[in-house]
N, C-alpha and C positions, 0 to 999 in steps of 0.2 A: 413678619407674623409668625412664621415657623420658628424663628429663633426665640421668640418670647414663650411659645408653648413648650419648646424643649427645655428652656431655662426653668420654667415653672415646674415642669415634671421632674427635673433634676433636683430643684429645691425641695419639692415634696418628698422625693425618695430620700434625700439627705436627712430631712426632718424625721421621717419615719425610722430610718436607721439609727439616728441619735436617740429616739424614744426607746427603741428596743434594746439598745446598748446600755442605757441607763436604768433599765428595769431592776428593781431590788432583787437581792439573791432569794428572798422569800417567795418570789413569783416564779422561780424556776420549777421545772417539771420534776416530780419525784415519783418513782414507781417501786412498789414492793409487794410482798405477799404476806398474808397473815391468816391465822386460824381464829375464827370467832366461834366459840362454843355454844352460842345461844341465838335464838331468834331475836331480831332487833329492828327498830324503825330508823330509817335513814331518809330524812326529808319527810315525804308523805308516803313512802313505800315501806312495807313490812318485808324484811329479808330473812331467809332461813339461816340457820347456823351452817358453818362450813368454811372452806378455805377461799379467800378472796384476793384478787389482785386489786390493789389500791393505788390509784394514781391521783396526784394533785397536779393541776395544770396552771398555766399562767393567766387564765381567765377566772380565777377565784372559784374553782370547782373541785370537788372530789369525784372521781369516776370509780365506782365499785363494780367489779365483775366476779361473780362466783365462778370458780375454776371449772365447774361442771356445766356452765351455761354460756351462751353467747351474748346474752343481754347485758348491756352496760347501764347501771343506774347512776344518775347524776344528781349530786347534792351541792347546793350553793354554800359558799363560805361567806362570813361576814368580814368586815375590815378590822374586826377586834382581834387583837393578839393576846395570848397568855404565855407568860414565862414558865419555864419548868427548871427545876434544879439542874445544874450543868453535869451531874453525874450521868453516865451512860447515854450520852448524846448519840452514840452510833446507832442505837436502836430508835426506831420511830415509835409512836405511841398513839393509840386511839382511846378516847374517853367515852364512856357510856353513862348516862344518868338514868335512874330508874324513877318513874312516876307511876304510882299505883302499881300494877304488875307488869308494865311495859318498860323495856330498856330502849333508850334513844341514843343514837350516836350524837354527841355534843361538841367534840373537839378532836383535832388531829395535830400531831407533831410529826414532821417529816424526819427521817434519819439525818443526824448531824445538825439539826436545828434546835436552838433553845426556845425559840418563840413559836408557838402553835397558833392555829387558826380555829375560831369557833364556827360551828355549823349555824347557818341561818335558820332561825326557828320556823318550823313549818306550822301550819294550822293545826295539824294533829298534836304536836307538841304544846302549842298554846292552849288548846282545849284540855289536854291532860293536866296541865298545870292549873288551869282555872277551875276545873271540876274536881280537883283533888280535895282531900280533907283539909281541915284548918292547918294541920301540920303534915304536909305531904312527905312521903318517904322519898328522900333524894340521896340515893347511894350511888357513889361514883365508882365504877369498875374500870380497871385499866387493862388493856391488852397490849402487849409489846409486839410490834411488827417484826417479822423475821427477815 
């Protein structure tokens, strides 16, 4: 009986190791800093302008930490990827879209990656889009990560 449980545990560990080994490169952790010169909405949270430590993790999340605070703001990513031109892949990129007078974080490209991830739309973003004018202002601003 003990032999069967240790064999089952070994197979489970092997399966987990195989799963982690075969995770796509886009699921790797990326950490960088950037200066965001304006207030913005990330998920359902309004964040102030300033310098941020930006981390993407293997759980399809972005972790944002203002360098003057200890609070970490978590934003979910979708499974949707967006390509960017292959020039300057060494820099990461954040995309902000403006609806009304509010800027929303809508996508992220990690340094070295051509494919970026879109941010899961929050209720706040969905409401801003639905309550906007017939022709909403949708300006995309790009901030390069340092």
